[in-house]
CHARMM internal coordinates of N, CA and C (Angstrom, degrees):
IC EDIT
DIST 1 N 1 CA 1.4939
DIST 1 CA 1 C 1.5109
ANGL 1 N 1 CA 1 C 109.88
DIST 1 C 2 N 1.2744
ANGL 1 CA 1 C 2 N 116.39
DIHE 1 N 1 CA 1 C 2 N 125.45
DIST 2 N 2 CA 1.5211
ANGL 1 C 2 N 2 CA 122.18
DIHE 1 CA 1 C 2 N 2 CA 175.61
DIST 2 CA 2 C 1.4905
ANGL 2 N 2 CA 2 C 111.63
DIHE 1 C 2 N 2 CA 2 C -72.84
DIST 2 C 3 N 1.3250
ANGL 2 CA 2 C 3 N 117.54
DIHE 2 N 2 CA 2 C 3 N 129.66
DIST 3 N 3 CA 1.4203
ANGL 2 C 3 N 3 CA 122.82
DIHE 2 CA 2 C 3 N 3 CA 176.35
DIST 3 CA 3 C 1.5360
ANGL 3 N 3 CA 3 C 109.06
DIHE 2 C 3 N 3 CA 3 C -108.58
DIST 3 C 4 N 1.2836
ANGL 3 CA 3 C 4 N 117.12
DIHE 3 N 3 CA 3 C 4 N 133.34
DIST 4 N 4 CA 1.4345
ANGL 3 C 4 N 4 CA 124.06
DIHE 3 CA 3 C 4 N 4 CA 177.33
DIST 4 CA 4 C 1.5304
ANGL 4 N 4 CA 4 C 111.01
DIHE 3 C 4 N 4 CA 4 C -122.30
DIST 4 C 5 N 1.3322
ANGL 4 CA 4 C 5 N 117.24
DIHE 4 N 4 CA 4 C 5 N 131.07
DIST 5 N 5 CA 1.4411
ANGL 4 C 5 N 5 CA 119.75
DIHE 4 CA 4 C 5 N 5 CA 176.80
DIST 5 CA 5 C 1.5499
ANGL 5 N 5 CA 5 C 109.14
DIHE 4 C 5 N 5 CA 5 C -133.83
DIST 5 C 6 N 1.2888
ANGL 5 CA 5 C 6 N 116.14
DIHE 5 N 5 CA 5 C 6 N 141.34
DIST 6 N 6 CA 1.5014
ANGL 5 C 6 N 6 CA 122.96
DIHE 5 CA 5 C 6 N 6 CA -179.76
DIST 6 CA 6 C 1.5004
ANGL 6 N 6 CA 6 C 106.60
DIHE 5 C 6 N 6 CA 6 C -95.77
DIST 6 C 7 N 1.4209
ANGL 6 CA 6 C 7 N 113.48
DIHE 6 N 6 CA 6 C 7 N 131.00
DIST 7 N 7 CA 1.4388
ANGL 6 C 7 N 7 CA 120.25
DIHE 6 CA 6 C 7 N 7 CA -179.36
DIST 7 CA 7 C 1.4806
ANGL 7 N 7 CA 7 C 111.17
DIHE 6 C 7 N 7 CA 7 C -136.05
DIST 7 C 8 N 1.3666
ANGL 7 CA 7 C 8 N 114.46
DIHE 7 N 7 CA 7 C 8 N 163.08
DIST 8 N 8 CA 1.4319
ANGL 7 C 8 N 8 CA 122.68
DIHE 7 CA 7 C 8 N 8 CA 166.14
DIST 8 CA 8 C 1.5197
ANGL 8 N 8 CA 8 C 108.50
DIHE 7 C 8 N 8 CA 8 C -127.45
DIST 8 C 9 N 1.3278
ANGL 8 CA 8 C 9 N 116.05
DIHE 8 N 8 CA 8 C 9 N 133.99
DIST 9 N 9 CA 1.4660
ANGL 8 C 9 N 9 CA 119.15
DIHE 8 CA 8 C 9 N 9 CA -179.91
DIST 9 CA 9 C 1.4318
ANGL 9 N 9 CA 9 C 109.19
DIHE 8 C 9 N 9 CA 9 C -160.86
DIST 9 C 10 N 1.3534
ANGL 9 CA 9 C 10 N 118.38
DIHE 9 N 9 CA 9 C 10 N 169.79
DIST 10 N 10 CA 1.4834
ANGL 9 C 10 N 10 CA 124.19
DIHE 9 CA 9 C 10 N 10 CA -179.41
DIST 10 CA 10 C 1.4768
ANGL 10 N 10 CA 10 C 110.09
DIHE 9 C 10 N 10 CA 10 C -109.99
DIST 10 C 11 N 1.3315
ANGL 10 CA 10 C 11 N 117.07
DIHE 10 N 10 CA 10 C 11 N -174.88
DIST 11 N 11 CA 1.5123
ANGL 10 C 11 N 11 CA 121.27
DIHE 10 CA 10 C 11 N 11 CA 178.61
DIST 11 CA 11 C 1.5172
ANGL 11 N 11 CA 11 C 116.65
DIHE 10 C 11 N 11 CA 11 C -59.08
DIST 11 C 12 N 1.3127
ANGL 11 CA 11 C 12 N 119.31
DIHE 11 N 11 CA 11 C 12 N -38.07
DIST 12 N 12 CA 1.4222
ANGL 11 C 12 N 12 CA 122.34
DIHE 11 CA 11 C 12 N 12 CA 178.86
DIST 12 CA 12 C 1.4507
ANGL 12 N 12 CA 12 C 110.51
DIHE 11 C 12 N 12 CA 12 C -66.34
DIST 12 C 13 N 1.2491
ANGL 12 CA 12 C 13 N 122.76
DIHE 12 N 12 CA 12 C 13 N -42.86
DIST 13 N 13 CA 1.4394
ANGL 12 C 13 N 13 CA 127.28
DIHE 12 CA 12 C 13 N 13 CA 177.25
DIST 13 CA 13 C 1.5378
ANGL 13 N 13 CA 13 C 112.23
DIHE 12 C 13 N 13 CA 13 C -68.90
DIST 13 C 14 N 1.3418
ANGL 13 CA 13 C 14 N 115.81
DIHE 13 N 13 CA 13 C 14 N -31.10
DIST 14 N 14 CA 1.4447
ANGL 13 C 14 N 14 CA 120.90
DIHE 13 CA 13 C 14 N 14 CA 175.35
DIST 14 CA 14 C 1.5367
ANGL 14 N 14 CA 14 C 110.73
DIHE 13 C 14 N 14 CA 14 C -66.62
DIST 14 C 15 N 1.2785
ANGL 14 CA 14 C 15 N 116.80
DIHE 14 N 14 CA 14 C 15 N -37.49
DIST 15 N 15 CA 1.4495
ANGL 14 C 15 N 15 CA 121.69
DIHE 14 CA 14 C 15 N 15 CA 179.61
DIST 15 CA 15 C 1.5645
ANGL 15 N 15 CA 15 C 107.02
DIHE 14 C 15 N 15 CA 15 C -64.28
DIST 15 C 16 N 1.2867
ANGL 15 CA 15 C 16 N 115.09
DIHE 15 N 15 CA 15 C 16 N -43.16
DIST 16 N 16 CA 1.4830
ANGL 15 C 16 N 16 CA 121.22
DIHE 15 CA 15 C 16 N 16 CA 177.66
DIST 16 CA 16 C 1.5643
ANGL 16 N 16 CA 16 C 111.91
DIHE 15 C 16 N 16 CA 16 C -60.04
DIST 16 C 17 N 1.3297
ANGL 16 CA 16 C 17 N 114.49
DIHE 16 N 16 CA 16 C 17 N -43.01
DIST 17 N 17 CA 1.4158
ANGL 16 C 17 N 17 CA 119.89
DIHE 16 CA 16 C 17 N 17 CA 172.81
DIST 17 CA 17 C 1.4960
ANGL 17 N 17 CA 17 C 115.44
DIHE 16 C 17 N 17 CA 17 C -57.87
DIST 17 C 18 N 1.2617
ANGL 17 CA 17 C 18 N 119.23
DIHE 17 N 17 CA 17 C 18 N -46.49
DIST 18 N 18 CA 1.4440
ANGL 17 C 18 N 18 CA 124.81
DIHE 17 CA 17 C 18 N 18 CA 178.61
DIST 18 CA 18 C 1.5404
ANGL 18 N 18 CA 18 C 108.06
DIHE 17 C 18 N 18 CA 18 C -58.66
DIST 18 C 19 N 1.2883
ANGL 18 CA 18 C 19 N 120.31
DIHE 18 N 18 CA 18 C 19 N -44.64
DIST 19 N 19 CA 1.5342
ANGL 18 C 19 N 19 CA 123.01
DIHE 18 CA 18 C 19 N 19 CA 176.85
DIST 19 CA 19 C 1.4892
ANGL 19 N 19 CA 19 C 110.51
DIHE 18 C 19 N 19 CA 19 C -58.70
DIST 19 C 20 N 1.3285
ANGL 19 CA 19 C 20 N 117.18
DIHE 19 N 19 CA 19 C 20 N -42.44
DIST 20 N 20 CA 1.4879
ANGL 19 C 20 N 20 CA 120.36
DIHE 19 CA 19 C 20 N 20 CA -176.37
DIST 20 CA 20 C 1.5196
ANGL 20 N 20 CA 20 C 108.16
DIHE 19 C 20 N 20 CA 20 C -72.48
DIST 20 C 21 N 1.3599
ANGL 20 CA 20 C 21 N 114.32
DIHE 20 N 20 CA 20 C 21 N -44.23
DIST 21 N 21 CA 1.4987
ANGL 20 C 21 N 21 CA 118.98
DIHE 20 CA 20 C 21 N 21 CA -178.27
DIST 21 CA 21 C 1.5538
ANGL 21 N 21 CA 21 C 113.35
DIHE 20 C 21 N 21 CA 21 C -57.35
DIST 21 C 22 N 1.3790
ANGL 21 CA 21 C 22 N 117.87
DIHE 21 N 21 CA 21 C 22 N -38.12
DIST 22 N 22 CA 1.3931
ANGL 21 C 22 N 22 CA 120.85
DIHE 21 CA 21 C 22 N 22 CA -174.85
DIST 22 CA 22 C 1.5151
ANGL 22 N 22 CA 22 C 111.96
DIHE 21 C 22 N 22 CA 22 C -70.41
DIST 22 C 23 N 1.3190
ANGL 22 CA 22 C 23 N 117.70
DIHE 22 N 22 CA 22 C 23 N -18.20
DIST 23 N 23 CA 1.4041
ANGL 22 C 23 N 23 CA 122.68
DIHE 22 CA 22 C 23 N 23 CA 172.64
DIST 23 CA 23 C 1.5560
ANGL 23 N 23 CA 23 C 117.35
DIHE 22 C 23 N 23 CA 23 C -77.38
DIST 23 C 24 N 1.3350
ANGL 23 CA 23 C 24 N 113.72
DIHE 23 N 23 CA 23 C 24 N -16.54
DIST 24 N 24 CA 1.4673
ANGL 23 C 24 N 24 CA 122.74
DIHE 23 CA 23 C 24 N 24 CA -177.57
DIST 24 CA 24 C 1.4944
ANGL 24 N 24 CA 24 C 111.67
DIHE 23 C 24 N 24 CA 24 C -83.13
DIST 24 C 25 N 1.2906
ANGL 24 CA 24 C 25 N 117.92
DIHE 24 N 24 CA 24 C 25 N 144.07
DIST 25 N 25 CA 1.4818
ANGL 24 C 25 N 25 CA 122.17
DIHE 24 CA 24 C 25 N 25 CA -179.99
DIST 25 CA 25 C 1.5675
ANGL 25 N 25 CA 25 C 112.12
DIHE 24 C 25 N 25 CA 25 C -98.89
DIST 25 C 26 N 1.3296
ANGL 25 CA 25 C 26 N 116.31
DIHE 25 N 25 CA 25 C 26 N 19.80
DIST 26 N 26 CA 1.4169
ANGL 25 C 26 N 26 CA 119.67
DIHE 25 CA 25 C 26 N 26 CA 175.02
DIST 26 CA 26 C 1.5399
ANGL 26 N 26 CA 26 C 108.66
DIHE 25 C 26 N 26 CA 26 C -133.02
DIST 26 C 27 N 1.3514
ANGL 26 CA 26 C 27 N 115.52
DIHE 26 N 26 CA 26 C 27 N 169.40
DIST 27 N 27 CA 1.4858
ANGL 26 C 27 N 27 CA 119.79
DIHE 26 CA 26 C 27 N 27 CA -176.59
DIST 27 CA 27 C 1.4969
ANGL 27 N 27 CA 27 C 109.71
DIHE 26 C 27 N 27 CA 27 C -77.72
DIST 27 C 28 N 1.3367
ANGL 27 CA 27 C 28 N 115.87
DIHE 27 N 27 CA 27 C 28 N 144.12
DIST 28 N 28 CA 1.4275
ANGL 27 C 28 N 28 CA 126.02
DIHE 27 CA 27 C 28 N 28 CA 175.13
DIST 28 CA 28 C 1.5162
ANGL 28 N 28 CA 28 C 107.87
DIHE 27 C 28 N 28 CA 28 C -134.88
DIST 28 C 29 N 1.2874
ANGL 28 CA 28 C 29 N 118.35
DIHE 28 N 28 CA 28 C 29 N 125.81
DIST 29 N 29 CA 1.4973
ANGL 28 C 29 N 29 CA 124.08
DIHE 28 CA 28 C 29 N 29 CA -179.77
DIST 29 CA 29 C 1.5133
ANGL 29 N 29 CA 29 C 108.17
DIHE 28 C 29 N 29 CA 29 C -119.36
DIST 29 C 30 N 1.3398
ANGL 29 CA 29 C 30 N 111.78
DIHE 29 N 29 CA 29 C 30 N 149.53
DIST 30 N 30 CA 1.4675
ANGL 29 C 30 N 30 CA 121.05
DIHE 29 CA 29 C 30 N 30 CA 170.81
DIST 30 CA 30 C 1.5466
ANGL 30 N 30 CA 30 C 108.86
DIHE 29 C 30 N 30 CA 30 C -121.18
DIST 30 C 31 N 1.3045
ANGL 30 CA 30 C 31 N 116.33
DIHE 30 N 30 CA 30 C 31 N 133.69
DIST 31 N 31 CA 1.4794
ANGL 30 C 31 N 31 CA 118.87
DIHE 30 CA 30 C 31 N 31 CA -176.12
DIST 31 CA 31 C 1.5501
ANGL 31 N 31 CA 31 C 110.07
DIHE 30 C 31 N 31 CA 31 C -144.70
DIST 31 C 32 N 1.3102
ANGL 31 CA 31 C 32 N 112.67
DIHE 31 N 31 CA 31 C 32 N 157.52
DIST 32 N 32 CA 1.4506
ANGL 31 C 32 N 32 CA 124.71
DIHE 31 CA 31 C 32 N 32 CA 160.18
DIST 32 CA 32 C 1.4444
ANGL 32 N 32 CA 32 C 105.47
DIHE 31 C 32 N 32 CA 32 C -148.75
DIST 32 C 33 N 1.3907
ANGL 32 CA 32 C 33 N 115.31
DIHE 32 N 32 CA 32 C 33 N 148.00
DIST 33 N 33 CA 1.4632
ANGL 32 C 33 N 33 CA 120.72
DIHE 32 CA 32 C 33 N 33 CA -172.62
DIST 33 CA 33 C 1.4847
ANGL 33 N 33 CA 33 C 112.47
DIHE 32 C 33 N 33 CA 33 C 48.61
DIST 33 C 34 N 1.3008
ANGL 33 CA 33 C 34 N 117.99
DIHE 33 N 33 CA 33 C 34 N -123.38
DIST 34 N 34 CA 1.4847
ANGL 33 C 34 N 34 CA 119.72
DIHE 33 CA 33 C 34 N 34 CA 176.19
DIST 34 CA 34 C 1.5555
ANGL 34 N 34 CA 34 C 111.93
DIHE 33 C 34 N 34 CA 34 C -105.13
DIST 34 C 35 N 1.2848
ANGL 34 CA 34 C 35 N 119.51
DIHE 34 N 34 CA 34 C 35 N 3.90
DIST 35 N 35 CA 1.4313
ANGL 34 C 35 N 35 CA 122.41
DIHE 34 CA 34 C 35 N 35 CA 179.48
DIST 35 CA 35 C 1.5607
ANGL 35 N 35 CA 35 C 111.10
DIHE 34 C 35 N 35 CA 35 C -88.98
DIST 35 C 36 N 1.2852
ANGL 35 CA 35 C 36 N 116.65
DIHE 35 N 35 CA 35 C 36 N 120.07
DIST 36 N 36 CA 1.5165
ANGL 35 C 36 N 36 CA 125.81
DIHE 35 CA 35 C 36 N 36 CA -174.14
DIST 36 CA 36 C 1.5096
ANGL 36 N 36 CA 36 C 109.59
DIHE 35 C 36 N 36 CA 36 C -128.79
DIST 36 C 37 N 1.3984
ANGL 36 CA 36 C 37 N 117.13
DIHE 36 N 36 CA 36 C 37 N 130.81
DIST 37 N 37 CA 1.4697
ANGL 36 C 37 N 37 CA 118.65
DIHE 36 CA 36 C 37 N 37 CA 178.23
DIST 37 CA 37 C 1.5389
ANGL 37 N 37 CA 37 C 105.35
DIHE 36 C 37 N 37 CA 37 C -131.87
DIST 37 C 38 N 1.3071
ANGL 37 CA 37 C 38 N 115.15
DIHE 37 N 37 CA 37 C 38 N 161.62
DIST 38 N 38 CA 1.4935
ANGL 37 C 38 N 38 CA 124.16
DIHE 37 CA 37 C 38 N 38 CA 177.42
DIST 38 CA 38 C 1.5499
ANGL 38 N 38 CA 38 C 105.54
DIHE 37 C 38 N 38 CA 38 C -78.33
DIST 38 C 39 N 1.3013
ANGL 38 CA 38 C 39 N 114.72
DIHE 38 N 38 CA 38 C 39 N 125.72
DIST 39 N 39 CA 1.4847
ANGL 38 C 39 N 39 CA 117.46
DIHE 38 CA 38 C 39 N 39 CA -178.96
DIST 39 CA 39 C 1.5101
ANGL 39 N 39 CA 39 C 116.30
DIHE 38 C 39 N 39 CA 39 C -68.55
DIST 39 C 40 N 1.4450
ANGL 39 CA 39 C 40 N 114.22
DIHE 39 N 39 CA 39 C 40 N -7.43
DIST 40 N 40 CA 1.4386
ANGL 39 C 40 N 40 CA 116.92
DIHE 39 CA 39 C 40 N 40 CA 174.65
DIST 40 CA 40 C 1.5548
ANGL 40 N 40 CA 40 C 112.97
DIHE 39 C 40 N 40 CA 40 C -91.25
DIST 40 C 41 N 1.2820
ANGL 40 CA 40 C 41 N 116.62
DIHE 40 N 40 CA 40 C 41 N 2.15
DIST 41 N 41 CA 1.4415
ANGL 40 C 41 N 41 CA 122.55
DIHE 40 CA 40 C 41 N 41 CA 176.25
DIST 41 CA 41 C 1.5087
ANGL 41 N 41 CA 41 C 115.11
DIHE 40 C 41 N 41 CA 41 C -100.77
DIST 41 C 42 N 1.2975
ANGL 41 CA 41 C 42 N 116.42
DIHE 41 N 41 CA 41 C 42 N 107.52
DIST 42 N 42 CA 1.5380
ANGL 41 C 42 N 42 CA 120.28
DIHE 41 CA 41 C 42 N 42 CA -176.19
DIST 42 CA 42 C 1.4764
ANGL 42 N 42 CA 42 C 110.49
DIHE 41 C 42 N 42 CA 42 C -60.74
DIST 42 C 43 N 1.3095
ANGL 42 CA 42 C 43 N 118.51
DIHE 42 N 42 CA 42 C 43 N -38.59
DIST 43 N 43 CA 1.4684
ANGL 42 C 43 N 43 CA 120.80
DIHE 42 CA 42 C 43 N 43 CA -178.55
DIST 43 CA 43 C 1.4983
ANGL 43 N 43 CA 43 C 110.85
DIHE 42 C 43 N 43 CA 43 C -66.09
DIST 43 C 44 N 1.3386
ANGL 43 CA 43 C 44 N 113.86
DIHE 43 N 43 CA 43 C 44 N -46.62
DIST 44 N 44 CA 1.5015
ANGL 43 C 44 N 44 CA 119.62
DIHE 43 CA 43 C 44 N 44 CA -179.70
DIST 44 CA 44 C 1.5514
ANGL 44 N 44 CA 44 C 110.80
DIHE 43 C 44 N 44 CA 44 C -63.55
DIST 44 C 45 N 1.3154
ANGL 44 CA 44 C 45 N 117.69
DIHE 44 N 44 CA 44 C 45 N -41.52
DIST 45 N 45 CA 1.4596
ANGL 44 C 45 N 45 CA 121.28
DIHE 44 CA 44 C 45 N 45 CA -176.74
DIST 45 CA 45 C 1.5140
ANGL 45 N 45 CA 45 C 110.07
DIHE 44 C 45 N 45 CA 45 C -70.30
DIST 45 C 46 N 1.3165
ANGL 45 CA 45 C 46 N 118.43
DIHE 45 N 45 CA 45 C 46 N -40.81
DIST 46 N 46 CA 1.4847
ANGL 45 C 46 N 46 CA 119.90
DIHE 45 CA 45 C 46 N 46 CA 175.86
DIST 46 CA 46 C 1.4534
ANGL 46 N 46 CA 46 C 116.62
DIHE 45 C 46 N 46 CA 46 C -68.40
DIST 46 C 47 N 1.3502
ANGL 46 CA 46 C 47 N 116.97
DIHE 46 N 46 CA 46 C 47 N -17.15
DIST 47 N 47 CA 1.4558
ANGL 46 C 47 N 47 CA 119.71
DIHE 46 CA 46 C 47 N 47 CA 176.96
DIST 47 CA 47 C 1.5158
ANGL 47 N 47 CA 47 C 112.79
DIHE 46 C 47 N 47 CA 47 C -84.96
DIST 47 C 48 N 1.3252
ANGL 47 CA 47 C 48 N 117.30
DIHE 47 N 47 CA 47 C 48 N -1.24
DIST 48 N 48 CA 1.4876
ANGL 47 C 48 N 48 CA 121.92
DIHE 47 CA 47 C 48 N 48 CA 175.55
DIST 48 CA 48 C 1.4909
ANGL 48 N 48 CA 48 C 110.48
DIHE 47 C 48 N 48 CA 48 C -66.95
DIST 48 C 49 N 1.3222
ANGL 48 CA 48 C 49 N 118.65
DIHE 48 N 48 CA 48 C 49 N 155.28
DIST 49 N 49 CA 1.4279
ANGL 48 C 49 N 49 CA 128.67
DIHE 48 CA 48 C 49 N 49 CA 174.78
DIST 49 CA 49 C 1.4931
ANGL 49 N 49 CA 49 C 106.48
DIHE 48 C 49 N 49 CA 49 C -88.22
DIST 49 C 50 N 1.3352
ANGL 49 CA 49 C 50 N 120.04
DIHE 49 N 49 CA 49 C 50 N 102.22
DIST 50 N 50 CA 1.5022
ANGL 49 C 50 N 50 CA 122.85
DIHE 49 CA 49 C 50 N 50 CA -173.55
DIST 50 CA 50 C 1.4843
ANGL 50 N 50 CA 50 C 108.89
DIHE 49 C 50 N 50 CA 50 C -79.09
DIST 50 C 51 N 1.3134
ANGL 50 CA 50 C 51 N 122.89
DIHE 50 N 50 CA 50 C 51 N -2.99
DIST 51 N 51 CA 1.4146
ANGL 50 C 51 N 51 CA 125.72
DIHE 50 CA 50 C 51 N 51 CA 172.37
DIST 51 CA 51 C 1.4977
ANGL 51 N 51 CA 51 C 112.50
DIHE 50 C 51 N 51 CA 51 C -75.50
DIST 51 C 52 N 1.3602
ANGL 51 CA 51 C 52 N 115.40
DIHE 51 N 51 CA 51 C 52 N -14.98
DIST 52 N 52 CA 1.4807
ANGL 51 C 52 N 52 CA 120.63
DIHE 51 CA 51 C 52 N 52 CA -174.98
DIST 52 CA 52 C 1.5443
ANGL 52 N 52 CA 52 C 108.79
DIHE 51 C 52 N 52 CA 52 C -99.31
DIST 52 C 53 N 1.3355
ANGL 52 CA 52 C 53 N 117.41
DIHE 52 N 52 CA 52 C 53 N 165.56
DIST 53 N 53 CA 1.3910
ANGL 52 C 53 N 53 CA 122.33
DIHE 52 CA 52 C 53 N 53 CA 172.73
DIST 53 CA 53 C 1.4777
ANGL 53 N 53 CA 53 C 104.98
DIHE 52 C 53 N 53 CA 53 C -84.43
DIST 53 C 54 N 1.4002
ANGL 53 CA 53 C 54 N 116.84
DIHE 53 N 53 CA 53 C 54 N 128.72
DIST 54 N 54 CA 1.4245
ANGL 53 C 54 N 54 CA 123.69
DIHE 53 CA 53 C 54 N 54 CA -173.00
DIST 54 CA 54 C 1.5450
ANGL 54 N 54 CA 54 C 105.04
DIHE 53 C 54 N 54 CA 54 C -104.11
DIST 54 C 55 N 1.3485
ANGL 54 CA 54 C 55 N 112.75
DIHE 54 N 54 CA 54 C 55 N 152.45
DIST 55 N 55 CA 1.4627
ANGL 54 C 55 N 55 CA 119.84
DIHE 54 CA 54 C 55 N 55 CA 174.84
DIST 55 CA 55 C 1.4810
ANGL 55 N 55 CA 55 C 110.81
DIHE 54 C 55 N 55 CA 55 C -115.73
DIST 55 C 56 N 1.3484
ANGL 55 CA 55 C 56 N 118.37
DIHE 55 N 55 CA 55 C 56 N 121.09
DIST 56 N 56 CA 1.4815
ANGL 55 C 56 N 56 CA 122.10
DIHE 55 CA 55 C 56 N 56 CA 179.05
DIST 56 CA 56 C 1.5273
ANGL 56 N 56 CA 56 C 106.25
DIHE 55 C 56 N 56 CA 56 C -97.98
DIST 56 C 57 N 1.3395
ANGL 56 CA 56 C 57 N 118.49
DIHE 56 N 56 CA 56 C 57 N 120.84
DIST 57 N 57 CA 1.4452
ANGL 56 C 57 N 57 CA 120.93
DIHE 56 CA 56 C 57 N 57 CA 177.71
DIST 57 CA 57 C 1.5301
ANGL 57 N 57 CA 57 C 109.36
DIHE 56 C 57 N 57 CA 57 C -116.54
DIST 57 C 58 N 1.3612
ANGL 57 CA 57 C 58 N 115.56
DIHE 57 N 57 CA 57 C 58 N 135.74
DIST 58 N 58 CA 1.4753
ANGL 57 C 58 N 58 CA 119.00
DIHE 57 CA 57 C 58 N 58 CA -177.79
DIST 58 CA 58 C 1.4902
ANGL 58 N 58 CA 58 C 107.24
DIHE 57 C 58 N 58 CA 58 C -156.16
DIST 58 C 59 N 1.3436
ANGL 58 CA 58 C 59 N 112.39
DIHE 58 N 58 CA 58 C 59 N 155.26
DIST 59 N 59 CA 1.4882
ANGL 58 C 59 N 59 CA 120.16
DIHE 58 CA 58 C 59 N 59 CA -179.06
DIST 59 CA 59 C 1.5013
ANGL 59 N 59 CA 59 C 107.48
DIHE 58 C 59 N 59 CA 59 C -129.27
DIST 59 C 60 N 1.3065
ANGL 59 CA 59 C 60 N 116.18
DIHE 59 N 59 CA 59 C 60 N 76.70
DIST 60 N 60 CA 1.5273
ANGL 59 C 60 N 60 CA 123.27
DIHE 59 CA 59 C 60 N 60 CA -178.66
DIST 60 CA 60 C 1.5276
ANGL 60 N 60 CA 60 C 108.38
DIHE 59 C 60 N 60 CA 60 C 178.68
DIST 60 C 61 N 1.3205
ANGL 60 CA 60 C 61 N 111.05
DIHE 60 N 60 CA 60 C 61 N 177.97
DIST 61 N 61 CA 1.4680
ANGL 60 C 61 N 61 CA 117.65
DIHE 60 CA 60 C 61 N 61 CA -177.77
DIST 61 CA 61 C 1.5482
ANGL 61 N 61 CA 61 C 109.79
DIHE 60 C 61 N 61 CA 61 C -123.87
DIST 61 C 62 N 1.3206
ANGL 61 CA 61 C 62 N 119.68
DIHE 61 N 61 CA 61 C 62 N 124.92
DIST 62 N 62 CA 1.4806
ANGL 61 C 62 N 62 CA 124.25
DIHE 61 CA 61 C 62 N 62 CA 175.12
DIST 62 CA 62 C 1.5980
ANGL 62 N 62 CA 62 C 103.20
DIHE 61 C 62 N 62 CA 62 C -145.96
DIST 62 C 63 N 1.3039
ANGL 62 CA 62 C 63 N 112.41
DIHE 62 N 62 CA 62 C 63 N 120.20
DIST 63 N 63 CA 1.4405
ANGL 62 C 63 N 63 CA 116.63
DIHE 62 CA 62 C 63 N 63 CA 175.32
DIST 63 CA 63 C 1.5030
ANGL 63 N 63 CA 63 C 111.77
DIHE 62 C 63 N 63 CA 63 C -62.05
DIST 63 C 64 N 1.3278
ANGL 63 CA 63 C 64 N 117.97
DIHE 63 N 63 CA 63 C 64 N -38.21
DIST 64 N 64 CA 1.4833
ANGL 63 C 64 N 64 CA 120.59
DIHE 63 CA 63 C 64 N 64 CA 179.62
DIST 64 CA 64 C 1.4528
ANGL 64 N 64 CA 64 C 110.29
DIHE 63 C 64 N 64 CA 64 C -64.90
DIST 64 C 65 N 1.3272
ANGL 64 CA 64 C 65 N 120.64
DIHE 64 N 64 CA 64 C 65 N -38.37
DIST 65 N 65 CA 1.4266
ANGL 64 C 65 N 65 CA 123.83
DIHE 64 CA 64 C 65 N 65 CA -179.88
DIST 65 CA 65 C 1.5318
ANGL 65 N 65 CA 65 C 109.12
DIHE 64 C 65 N 65 CA 65 C -71.66
DIST 65 C 66 N 1.1958
ANGL 65 CA 65 C 66 N 122.60
DIHE 65 N 65 CA 65 C 66 N -42.09
DIST 66 N 66 CA 1.4539
ANGL 65 C 66 N 66 CA 128.70
DIHE 65 CA 65 C 66 N 66 CA 178.29
DIST 66 CA 66 C 1.5387
ANGL 66 N 66 CA 66 C 106.96
DIHE 65 C 66 N 66 CA 66 C -59.65
DIST 66 C 67 N 1.3102
ANGL 66 CA 66 C 67 N 117.28
DIHE 66 N 66 CA 66 C 67 N -44.53
DIST 67 N 67 CA 1.4211
ANGL 66 C 67 N 67 CA 119.84
DIHE 66 CA 66 C 67 N 67 CA -174.66
DIST 67 CA 67 C 1.5817
ANGL 67 N 67 CA 67 C 109.53
DIHE 66 C 67 N 67 CA 67 C -68.04
DIST 67 C 68 N 1.3128
ANGL 67 CA 67 C 68 N 115.22
DIHE 67 N 67 CA 67 C 68 N -40.71
DIST 68 N 68 CA 1.4319
ANGL 67 C 68 N 68 CA 121.08
DIHE 67 CA 67 C 68 N 68 CA 176.25
DIST 68 CA 68 C 1.5427
ANGL 68 N 68 CA 68 C 108.88
DIHE 67 C 68 N 68 CA 68 C -58.48
DIST 68 C 69 N 1.3424
ANGL 68 CA 68 C 69 N 115.63
DIHE 68 N 68 CA 68 C 69 N -58.20
DIST 69 N 69 CA 1.4112
ANGL 68 C 69 N 69 CA 119.79
DIHE 68 CA 68 C 69 N 69 CA -174.85
DIST 69 CA 69 C 1.5873
ANGL 69 N 69 CA 69 C 113.08
DIHE 68 C 69 N 69 CA 69 C -57.36
DIST 69 C 70 N 1.3276
ANGL 69 CA 69 C 70 N 114.13
DIHE 69 N 69 CA 69 C 70 N -39.38
DIST 70 N 70 CA 1.4380
ANGL 69 C 70 N 70 CA 118.63
DIHE 69 CA 69 C 70 N 70 CA 177.31
DIST 70 CA 70 C 1.5762
ANGL 70 N 70 CA 70 C 114.84
DIHE 69 C 70 N 70 CA 70 C -57.17
DIST 70 C 71 N 1.3244
ANGL 70 CA 70 C 71 N 114.39
DIHE 70 N 70 CA 70 C 71 N -31.34
DIST 71 N 71 CA 1.4621
ANGL 70 C 71 N 71 CA 118.16
DIHE 70 CA 70 C 71 N 71 CA 178.03
DIST 71 CA 71 C 1.5748
ANGL 71 N 71 CA 71 C 111.53
DIHE 70 C 71 N 71 CA 71 C -68.94
DIST 71 C 72 N 1.2768
ANGL 71 CA 71 C 72 N 119.13
DIHE 71 N 71 CA 71 C 72 N -28.65
DIST 72 N 72 CA 1.4463
ANGL 71 C 72 N 72 CA 122.75
DIHE 71 CA 71 C 72 N 72 CA -173.94
DIST 72 CA 72 C 1.5070
ANGL 72 N 72 CA 72 C 113.79
DIHE 71 C 72 N 72 CA 72 C -115.42
DIST 72 C 73 N 1.3526
ANGL 72 CA 72 C 73 N 119.15
DIHE 72 N 72 CA 72 C 73 N -1.14
DIST 73 N 73 CA 1.4629
ANGL 72 C 73 N 73 CA 122.20
DIHE 72 CA 72 C 73 N 73 CA -178.00
DIST 73 CA 73 C 1.5783
ANGL 73 N 73 CA 73 C 111.68
DIHE 72 C 73 N 73 CA 73 C -64.24
DIST 73 C 74 N 1.2986
ANGL 73 CA 73 C 74 N 109.20
DIHE 73 N 73 CA 73 C 74 N 148.27
DIST 74 N 74 CA 1.5189
ANGL 73 C 74 N 74 CA 115.00
DIHE 73 CA 73 C 74 N 74 CA -179.46
DIST 74 CA 74 C 1.5747
ANGL 74 N 74 CA 74 C 102.37
DIHE 73 C 74 N 74 CA 74 C -96.64
DIST 74 C 75 N 1.3294
ANGL 74 CA 74 C 75 N 112.43
DIHE 74 N 74 CA 74 C 75 N 148.20
DIST 75 N 75 CA 1.4929
ANGL 74 C 75 N 75 CA 117.27
DIHE 74 CA 74 C 75 N 75 CA 175.73
DIST 75 CA 75 C 1.5391
ANGL 75 N 75 CA 75 C 108.46
DIHE 74 C 75 N 75 CA 75 C -76.72
DIST 75 C 76 N 1.2993
ANGL 75 CA 75 C 76 N 112.58
DIHE 75 N 75 CA 75 C 76 N 131.14
DIST 76 N 76 CA 1.4756
ANGL 75 C 76 N 76 CA 119.48
DIHE 75 CA 75 C 76 N 76 CA -179.25
DIST 76 CA 76 C 1.4937
ANGL 76 N 76 CA 76 C 114.02
DIHE 75 C 76 N 76 CA 76 C -104.22
END
COOR INIT
IC SEED 1 N 1 CA 1 C
IC BUILD
């Protein structure tokens, strides 16, 4: 089951996300509008527009990833 969470974050937090994502054995994507990048790609993630609400999509379980996302998740 694909999980999608809306987050707001800056470049420093994005670097932390890439470090966490590289430890996961499943795909993690970050997107806004139609622009989607692999969360394991530092260049792709840093190219994101951090003034936008970002969507993190993943299909797996990682407590470290969930903890990170919870810090920056938007209330829905």
